[in-house]
N, C-alpha and C positions, 0 to 999 in steps of 0.2 A: 521590423517589417510584417510579423504577425498581429499586430496590433492584441495583444494581449491583455483579458481587464487585469488578470492578476499577474506578479512577477514569476517566474521560476523559483522553485523552494531546492532549495541544496540539503542533501541527505551526507552527514559530517562523522564520522568517527572521531570519539575524543575522548580520553581521561579526567578532563575538567569540564565541568557546568558554567557556563555564561553567567554573568551577574545579572539577574532579573529575569532569568529564563522560566516560559512556562513549564509547569511540570503538572502531574497527579501525584496526590498525599497519596504514601508508602501503604500499600495494603486495599488502595480505595480501587474500585472498579470502572472502566472507562476507557472509550474507543480512542485509538490515536490519532484515527484520521479526523477526530474533531482538534485535535492538536496543530496534522496539519495545515487544515484549513487555517488555524490563527496565523500560520508562518505563510501562509499566503496572502495575508491581508496585511506581513510585516513585521511580527511577532518571530522569536526565537522560542525553540519551543526543545528540551532536553526530556529522554527518555533515558532511563535505569531499568537494572535488574529489579529493582524493589519497585518501581512505578511505570509500569508498563502495561497496568490498566487491564487485561486481562488475556490470558492463557495464548490465545491466537496473536495475541499482540506482542507475549513477547518470542513466538515464535518469529515472528513477522520482522521484526527487530534484529534479527539476530540473536539471541543470547540461549540457543539450543532449542532443544524439543521440549516444550514449555507444556504442552498439551498433557504429557503424563504426569503435569498437576493440575487437571483437573477436577473435578470432582466425579469421583469413582473411576476415573485416572483417564486412558485412552477408553476405553471401554464404554462410561460413562460417556465423555464426548462423543461419541459415535453415535452414540442415541441422541443426544442433544444436538447436534446439525443434523441429524436425519429425521427420524419417523418417534423420537421420544421413546418413555419407558411404558407409559399405557398400556399401550398394547404387548407388552413382553411378559412371557409368562415365567421368565427366570430372573428378571429386574425388581425383587422387594427392596435387595439393597438400594440399590438408585433411586427407586421411590421413596422411602425414607429419605436419602439426603436431597431429594428434594423438597421435598414437606419440609425440610429446616432451612431452606433458602427463604430470606426473609423479600428480597424484591419480588413485584407480584406478575414482572414481564419476565424474570429470569425461569420463574419458579414454571411458569406455562411453557416456557420453550424447551425446559427439560421434561416437564411431561409428557407434554405432545409433539417436541421438535421443530426444529426451526425450518426443516422442510428443502435443505439445500443441497441432501443429497438422498436417494431414495432408501436405503437400505443401510446401516450401519458399519456392512460389511465394505460398502463401495467409501463410506469415510476414511476407512481402517485404508485401504487401498492408497485416497487421495493423502494421507498423511505419508505414506511410506514414500511416497514421488515426491513431496518435496525437497527442495535442496536444503534443508535444516542446515545452520552454521550456529559456530557460539563464534562471534568475534572477539578482537584481544582488545578491546577497549573499553570503559565503564560507561559510558553513554552515546548515545545514537541523537546526532540534532538534528531539527529540522531548521531551518536558517535561508531568509532570504537569500536570493544569488547573489542580489544587490549586495549584500551588507558581507558578505565572505571577505575574512580579511587574508592578507598576503600570504601565512602562514599558515591556513587551512587548506585541506586537500578534498574537494568534495568528493564521495565515492559517486553519487546515483543526482542526476537533475532529473525536477520535474517538474513539466509545465501543466499549465491548468487549460485544456481545451474545448472549445467548440468545436462542433462537425465540422466547419469549413477552416478553422485550423487546423484540429486531427489531421485532414485531407494532406493539407501541405506538411504537417509532420512525419507524417506516412510517405509521401515523395522524397524530402529532403533527405528522409534517414535510407531510404535505396537510394539515391543519385550517383555516387561514385560505386557501387556494387550491381554486379549481376544477380541473379539468383530472384526469389521472389518473398522470401520470409525471414525479413530484417526487422518484421514488425510481429511479436504473439499476442494475443490474448489470451491467457491461462483463467482458467475459473478457479478464481482464490479470493483470499477476503482483500478488502481493502489496502490492507497494511503491506501483503506481504507484495502487493502491487507496483509498493512503489520504493521498498527495502527486498527483503528477502531473495524475491524473482529475479530483480535486477543487479543483487550481489553476482547472483550466478552465471553472468552475463561478462562479469567485468573478465573475467581472464583467458574467454574468448577470443579467436584470433580476428572470430568476426563476431563482435556480439549486437545482441538485439536488441530494440527498444521493448518496452514492455507496456500496452497500453492498458488502463486500468479504469479504477471509479466502476465496475459492471457489479460491485457486491450492492446487493438492496442493501443489507444490514449500514456499509459506510455510507451509500448514497445519502439512508436518510439522519447519519449524523452532520450528514456537510453541505445537506440540498437549502437549510436556513442561512448558510453563509455564503455559500458558493454558486448557488442557483443550480437551475432543474436541466439545464443544457451543456453541461460540463463532461470529462472525461480526465483521467489523467496519462502523462506519456512519458515516462519514466526510460532515461538513461544514463549508462555509465558514464562519467564526465567522461574521459578520451571522446567516443562518440559524439556526447555535447559538443565537444571545440571542434569536432571534421565538420558536422552540420553546419555549425558559427560561421568556419574558415569557408563552407561551399555554397552557404546562403545568397553572397554579391552574386555570383556567375549565374546564378541557377533558374530555375521556371519563377521566382518572386517576385524577379525584373521584369517580367514578361507583363504581354496585354492579359492573360486568361486570367494569373492571380490579380491581377490590378484590376479588374471588374469583378473580382469576390471581392476584394481585399475595401473597395468602396459601400459593401454593407456591413462591414466588419466595425 
């Protein structure tokens, strides 16, 4: 009914790694959103505590507070995400760490900062507000929803949607509820928006959808695969089933949506 270019991606907790699943090499740096993009194209990807690509990704997947393992710990990461270490009078230790980083882009980020928060103190506040969790499984899987097996229970379902489709998903998410806040847009990493933050909604009496792919770094990773005009829309599996059940009697069968549908 939404004419998605890409099918929904299921996020699954598992103790086994599927055969032929994509994964990063242990210890190798990478962005989990690149694995997510491959799942949108039909592949299965597996993330473990040894293969989460970066410390933000490890936290996003649900493997605890991995920021503490960043170069320089929380303090170092706080400078990395904000204004860097070049203007810091007490950061000689972190400058030494930066000088030892072989990747030129990462070295520049550490020295000058990514500029995603104005100050290191605001980064620390951001981290303290994250619903950090340590999941009870060895792997997090990205898997096309169409290939989920009967004995697999997805935790999260993630849509990849253009603006017209996002408007429909927001409307459908609110279809059976009062209030105004059934969809949130938290400022966080792309992987947090499809895993960690939706995890936090699972136990809620009225779970909310998380609109994502608002992180420029994540967009840089997936734009060549998913395109320039999409966002992610992540919902707990129970909420997905409600939306799927509600769709046939909703606005999606009415003239207004049909007129938009012609443009998809």
